[in-house]
Residue, then its C-alpha position, 0 to 999 in steps of 0.5 A: m634747577a634740573a640739567i637740561s640735557a643734550s638729548q632733551v634739546k634735541e628732541l624738542r628741536e625735532r619737535t618745534g623746529l625751533g633753534m637750539m639756543e631757544c629750546k634750551k631756554a624753553l626747557t629751562e623755564a620749564g624746569g626740563d619738562i618737554e610737554v610744558a616747554i612746547e606749550n609755553l612756545r606755543k603761546s609764544s612767538g614760536l607758535k607757528a614754527a612749533k605747529k609746523a615742525g612736525r611736517t615732513a619737509a621733503e621739497g626744498a632746493v640744492a645748491t653748490r659753490v666751487a672755488e674759482d681754481g676748482s680745489y674744492g666745491v660744497v653741495v647743500e640741501i636746503n628743505s621745505e615742505t612744499d614745492f610752492v615754498a622752494r619757488d619763493d624768493n625769501f626762501k631761495a636767498f636763505a638757500d644762497q646764504v646757507a650754501d655760502a656759509f658752508f662754502a666759507a666754512r668748508s665743513e659738512d658739519v650741519a649743526a655747527v655751521m648753522e649755529g648763531a646768525l644762520e639758525s636765526a634767519r631760518e627760524q625767522l623764515v619759519q615764522k614768516i613762511g608758515e613751513n618747516i624749513g631745515v638744512r639737511r645735509c652738506a658734502v665737501v669734495e676736495a680735489p687732489e693735486g692735478a685735479l679740479v672740481g666742477e659743478y652743475v645744478h639742474g632745475g635747483r633740484i639736483g646738484v652735482l660735483t665731480v672731480l676730474k684729474g686734468g681737463n677743464a671746467e667746462v669738461a667737468k661741468d659737462v660730466a656733472m650734467h651727465v651725472a644729473a641726468i643719468n644718475p650712475a651708481v658709481a664713477r668707475p666699475e672698480d668702484m661698485p661695492q662687492e655686497q652690491l655685485d653679490k646681490e646682482k649675481a644672486i638675481i641673475l642666477a635666479q632668472p629663469d634662463m639660468a635653470g639647468k645650466p652647466e656650472q661652467i656655462a652658467e658662470k660665463m653667462v654671470e660674467g657677462r651679465l655682471k660686465k654688462y651690469l657695470a657698463e651700465n651703472s658706471l659713469t666712466e662706462q655710460p654713453f655720454v649724454k651729450d654725444p652717445n657715440q662715446s663713453v664718458a671716460e672717452y670724452v673726458k680722455a679726449a680733453g686730456g682728463e680722467v674721472i675720479g669720482f662725483t657726488r650727487f644730491e637731488v632733493g628728497e631723496g631717502i626721505e619718506k614723504e607723508e601721503v596726505d588725502f586732502a578730500k578726506e581731510v577737508m571732510e574730516q574738518a567739515g564733520r567736526r563744525 
């Protein structure tokens, strides 16, 4: 009997959306032939999941969990194909189950946490709902000594964890709300990657009003615009969304705290969604009759 490799199992999982053990079993029964395994799965209970797995799952939900003492938190993204399913009570219950599991495991390893009962629950939900559903990513945020983690979820689609040194849970939540609304690039100006600063500098130098400027003047102009860029894109320097008369850093400082960092998840960010022309699809289906 041919040995089944991890890459074969991975490919079959990606093509069918089924669980690791189910894919391994199907491959074993098919002698390692992926196409035969898919054909057999289509004849079995995996029919609906196998049909749906190729569809892009770019909708869904984001969930957070934070320890009572604020020592750590997790943020997880669970995807579905449509926003309609993301609002389904069965999907919401599964998302809560997933968030609880990652929180208990205190782990970002999706494959490890999903293995077993949670993966079985996902497969059953795929069969019941008829859409590709998957857990995309998780981040675990640890608070250093003297700090705490805050959380905020907006509409089930944007989840934020913030880390403050000092302050309290309410302030940390307010800052997380700001991050959800404004989406800063970094927590503090010094956190901005040099690569991004170099890119921005090149853009500034290419602007029409920089042409023909003496080197000294050009450098001062670049310095001023980079400072403005950092202020606009750094959480601490931005006007606080609930009180634009003070910066986020000033708001937190008034509460005896300091911003350390944040993690922000938004459903579907970075996923290339498949654009479907439904009118064309209907016409094509009609033409086949």
